[in-house]
N, C-alpha and C positions, 0 to 999 in steps of 0.2 A: 502493499498500498507504500503512494497512488500508486494509477498507472499516468498520469499525467504529471510533468512536473517540468523542471528546467534545473541548468544546472549552476546557472549563476542567477538567482534573482533580484540580484541589483541591476541589472537589465530591463528588467518591467516597469511597467509604473508602477507610483507609488500613491499609498492611500494613507490621508490621516484625517482624522478630526481636530476641526476648528479647536484653538486653546480655549477658547471659551464653551462649546457645546456641553453641555449638560449629560453627567454616564446616568444610563440605565441602571438604575440598581435593583438587585435579588428578591423579586419575591419570592420564589421557590426553588429547588432541586428534588425533583422527583426519580426512582429506581424503575427502571424499568422491563418490566417481568418476563420470562423464558416462551417459550411455546413454542406450537407446528403451523405451518400451513399448505395449503395444497398438499402432496400426495406426500408429508413428511419432512417438509426442509423445519429447520431451527431458526426459530424469529427472535428479535425482542421485541416488544409491544412500547414503542417510546416513548409514545404519550397516553399510556394510559393510568388515571389518575388524576390527571389532571384537567381543571372544571376545562369545558368549552369557552365558556366568554376569554381564555386563553389566550386560547388557539386558533378559533376563527378569522382568515377562510381556512385551516389546516382542518383535515378530518382524524387522519389519522395517522403515521406513519411506524412501519416496521423497518428493523433492521435485520436483514436477511445475512446470516451466517454472520458472523466471517466461523467455514467451516472447510476441511480440508478432504473432503471424498475420497476415498477408495475407486479403484473398479467396480461398476455396473451400481454407484450408491447416488450419479445423482439425481434429485427430484425435482416436480417441477409441479404444473398446477394441472387440472383436470378443464377443459371447457364450463367455461360460470358468465356469468349476463352482471352487466354495469350501464349504469343509467346513470345520470344528474351531475355528476362531478370529474376531475379529471386524477389519473394517474401522472406517479412523476415517476420511472424507473431507471435510479445514477446505479451503475455498476464501475463498482471499484474494482475488483479482481473478478477475471471469469468472463464466461461467455453463457448469456443466453437467448433465444426464438421466441416471438411474440408471432401472433396469429392471427385476424377478426375475422369475423364473419360477413363484414363489409369488403374484402380484401386485404384489407390494412397490416401491417407489419415490419419486421425482419427481427435480424440478427441485432443485440445490442454487444459490446466486447468492455476491453479494459478501457476507465474513461469515459463510454457516450454513457447518454440518454435516449430514454425514449419519453416521450410528453404524450399522454395518449387523451385522448377527449371524448367522453363518452357520450357525452350531448345526450340527446336522440334514444340512446341506447342499440349495443353491440353484444357479442358473445365472443369472451376474449380465452386462452389460450395460451401459458407462458411455460415453458417446459425446456431443460440443456437441449446439447445437439447430439446427436447420436455421437461422434467424437470426444464430447465430454463423460458422455455416460461411460465407453468402454474406457477411457486413458483414467479413470475420477482425476481431481486437481483441487484449488483451492476456489473457494466461490463462495462472494462476500459485496452485498449494496445495498440499495433502500429503497422502499416505494413507498411513496408519498402522496396521499390521497387530497387534493384539494379540489372544496367546495364551487362551484358554478351558482349565480345572481337565477333565484326564479326567471327572469328574462333570459337566460341564457342556458338553464335546463332543457330544454327541445330542441337545441341548435345540431347541425347535423355535426358525426361523427369526424374525426382527424386525428394525426397524427406528425409529432415533429420528430423529426430522429436529428438529436444534436451528438455528434462525432468531437471525442474528447480534445479533438484538435480544434475543434472551434468553439470552445473553452475561454473565456475572457481571463489570462492567468494576469496576475499585480500584486504586491508585494507590501507589505506593512515598510513607515517610513523611515526605521533603517535596516531593512531587508531580514528580519528573523523572522517572518511568516508568509507564507506562500496561503495566496488566496485565489479559489477557483471560482469563480462567477459563471453561473449556469443560465441563474433567471434574474432580471431586474435592472438599477441600476446603483450603484456605489463610487461617489464623487466623480461623477459626471464619469463612468467608463460601465459600459452597457452590456448585460450577458445577452446572448443566442436566441436562450426563451422566449415566443410572444405565449402571452397568459391574458387567459380572458378578463380572471381575478387580478388585477397588481398586487404580484410578489416580490422577490426577491430570495434566492439562494445559493448560496456559495458554501465552497468546503474548503476550509480553513487549514492549512499544515506549521505549526507555531516551533519554532527550535528549543528546547530544554530551553529555559528562564529567560526568555522569549517572549514581551507581551508585543499585545495588538491595538488598537483601539480604533474601533470602524468611524464615520459617521452613518448615522442612520434614521431611517423618513420619521418625524416625530407621531406621524399618520398613523405609523403601521404599530403591529405588535413587533414582539421577536423571544426567538424561540432558540438556544443554542442546545446541541444533544451531542455526547461525544461519542465518537467512533472506537476510539485507541487511545492509548495511554492518560495523566490525567494532569489535573492544571486546576484554575478557579476562571469564576469568572464575576465581573462586573470589580467599580474600580475599590470596595471592601474587601475585595478575596474570597469572597464563594466557593470555596472545594469540590468540585463533581473529577469525575472520571467516566471510562470507557463503559456504557450502555446506562450515562446516568442525562434525564433532561436538566437543563435549567430555564425557567420563568423570567421575564425581565418587566419588571418596571415603566413608567414613561420617561422620556428622555428623548434625545438625540445623538448621543453617542454608545457603540458597544465597547466593552473591554474584554478580552481571554487572555491568560497570561498562562506558559508551561510552568509546570514543576520542574527546576531543575533536576531532578533523576525521571527519566521513564522505563518504560518497560520495555524490555530485548527484543521483543519482537515487532517491538515500533516506536523508530528514534523519535520521534515526533509524537505530540498533542496533536490528533486529530480532531477538526468538532467541524461538523455545521452546524452554519446557521439561514436559521428562516425568519420570514416577517411576510404578513401583508396587509393591506388594508380589509377592517372586518366588513362582514358584507352583512350583520346587521338582520335578518332573515332568522324567520322559525325554521331549523332545523331536525329533521326525521333521518334519522338512519338505521336502516333496516339491511343486514348481511349486503349484497351487493345495489344498492338503491341506496341515493339520498333525494328525500325531496323536500321540500314545504310542510307538505301536510300525510296524516296516515292517509285520509282518499289517494294523494297521488301515489304514495306506496301502495295502495291495493294496485292502484292500475295498471305498476311497472308489474307489480304480481301474474297479474290476470294478463300481460301482452307478452313477459316470457311462454307461460304456459302456451299460450296461443300462437306461439311464435310469430310475435311480432316483432323482437329485437334482434330475428337475424335465425338461419340454422346454422349448425356447421358445417365448413362445405366439404362436401364428399369426397375432394383428395386429400379432406385432411388426415395422418397418420394416429 
């Protein structure tokens, strides 16, 4: 970890918060419980136990792996429906194949992101390629669910494939942190992801003992999740580590610091930072559907059972 990097971060554009920026305090730190998804691949439920008022417009996020599969072990998901939101799959290590009932999909590899807008609905499958099943290997990534406002919930489905080489690479003021901007705007730098709901998403690698303070939209919420290693959040230095999520309060800058000593398997403190403009609409989430009312959820199930969300392609393996 990670797949997308540079030899000398000092050659990259530098990001720094204004000296008068208001540092966001840490409101809470939550530890993600572990579980299994799909056909049995291990996940950490990154936002479990966090009040939705702090998550909006995000619904949930799973850390998939990190797991070293033996030959024959890699697993995916069966065909399943979605409606009313977007899924963002960011693959750090390994490879995954996506396919849907509308003909969308593709292969994502180390450092790639696939942004799927389910909108009005589709059937979807995620699976390791046959080569990975045969050989085994490292698998690690994130899947984030982003809500859509009521006005966009029934829009036509679409895909964005964001290759690792498209991610905007930045660094901190002193070069001690590498920032991979996947979506949104940081200090005038734009990520490649096109979002219906305004959000910012970036993967930050902080060198041992280094600190980064990032300007952050005051009207966005702010969350951090530890992918590997350990460090602190906020100017007050609240400790958090791999498998823990941080909820920030109001302000216009985020501070992350890496401990001087990191674990041997990951030389840096690896953190994903997320923020978005709250939708502030009723959110009803049940299984693979995210709607505004119970009646809309019932309609989604009825449409799925009637085949109106699509059918599995005849050539599907």
